[in-house]
C-alpha positions in Angstrom: -26.6 4.2 -21.0 -23.6 2.5 -19.3 -21.6 3.8 -22.4 -22.5 7.5 -22.5 -21.9 7.6 -18.7 -18.1 6.3 -19.5 -17.7 8.7 -22.6 -19.4 11.7 -20.6 -16.9 11.1 -17.2 -13.6 12.4 -19.4 -15.1 15.0 -21.3 -16.4 16.7 -17.9 -13.2 16.2 -16.2 -11.2 17.8 -19.5 -13.8 20.8 -19.5 -12.9 21.3 -15.8 -9.2 21.1 -16.3 -9.5 23.6 -19.9 -11.5 26.1 -17.6 -8.7 25.9 -15.0 -6.0 26.7 -18.0 -8.2 29.5 -19.2 -8.2 30.6 -15.1 -4.2 30.3 -15.5 -3.6 32.5 -18.6 -6.2 35.0 -17.2 -4.2 35.4 -13.7 -1.7 37.6 -13.2 0.8 36.3 -10.3 2.5 33.2 -10.3 0.8 31.7 -6.7 -2.3 32.6 -8.2 -1.5 30.4 -11.3 -0.7 27.2 -9.5 -3.6 28.0 -7.2 -6.2 28.1 -9.9 -4.9 25.3 -12.1 -4.6 22.9 -9.0 -8.0 23.8 -7.5 -9.4 22.8 -10.9 -7.8 19.4 -11.1 -9.0 18.7 -7.5 -12.2 19.6 -8.6 -12.1 17.3 -11.6 -10.8 14.5 -9.4 -13.4 15.3 -6.9 -16.5 15.2 -9.7 -14.8 12.0 -11.3 -15.3 10.4 -7.8 -18.7 11.5 -7.0 -20.1 10.5 -10.9 -18.2 7.0 -10.4 -19.8 6.6 -6.8 -23.5 7.5 -8.0 -22.9 5.3 -10.9 -22.0 2.2 -9.3 -24.6 2.5 -6.1 -27.0 2.7 -9.2 -26.1 -0.6 -10.6 
């Protein structure tokens, strides 16, 4: 289970960043693109911190 959690974390983060990349391509204006990518990276970091915190408190 520990190994599974370690493997899933980067996958979920990359999935969020990849989704941000798709938003980046779909956006029209430069500012919207920067906001979409920045927000998604922030979401990935936040999600990683939440998962890490939950994981550490569980062990």
